[in-house]
C-alpha positions, 0 to 999 in steps of 0.5 A: 500500500505504500506509505500511510499516515493514520490519525485518530484512535485505532479503536474508534469508528472515526479513523481517517487514513491517508495513503500518501503513495496513491494520494487516497484518503480513507474514512473508516477504512484502512486501504482506500481504493479511490481519492476519497473512500468512505466506509459508512454513511455520508451526510452532505450539507453542501452541494455536490459538484460534477466533472464540469465543476457544476453544482447542478440545479433544483430537480437535476439528477447526477448521471454517470458518463462512464468516466465521471459524473454530470448533472442532467435535467430530471423528468425525461431523457432517462430520468423519472418524474413523480407527482403527488398521486404516485404517478411515475413518468419518463416520457417527453411530455412535461405537462402530463402530470398536470393533465391527469387526476389518475393515480399509480400510473407508470408511463415510460416512453415517448407519448406513452399514455399521452392522453390519460386523464383519469385512469389508474394502475396502468403500466405503459412501456414503449413509444406510443404505448397506450397513447390514446387511452384516456381512462381505465384501470389495470391496463398493461401495454408493453412494446412500441405502439402497444395498445396505441389506439385503445381509448378505455377499458379495464384489464387490457393487456397488449404486448409487442408492436401493435398499432390497432386494438 
């Protein structure tokens, strides 16, 4: 491991170890594998800065680039948005949450569940899945355009690329 310096009491859970040879710091761990390696919980009261030295904005999501981290806008592009009635959205419709009085809908994909106004417990996965469904419960649409032309109903199940009911 190279030269190390230890501070604190060896019998304490709050030990800080510095690996001088590799310029790594360990908190609660004697062989830190990264620049900062914490074994235990972390509380952060300030901002978290990404690879571009940006702290992000309210609602941003920290996303891996493979070699670092970048803040991205939440509610689309792979991130999920939630509303106060347990609806979960990951689609390109940012106003959808304001359009529906339904609850417990899970909509993933461009235009998935675009027209839903009062349905609940629906799962629409894929581009255009359940696009024209306005009401209904317990519907499951999986695949590109699955159940696209469906408008209402209960316990409908559509799988695959289907453009018609």
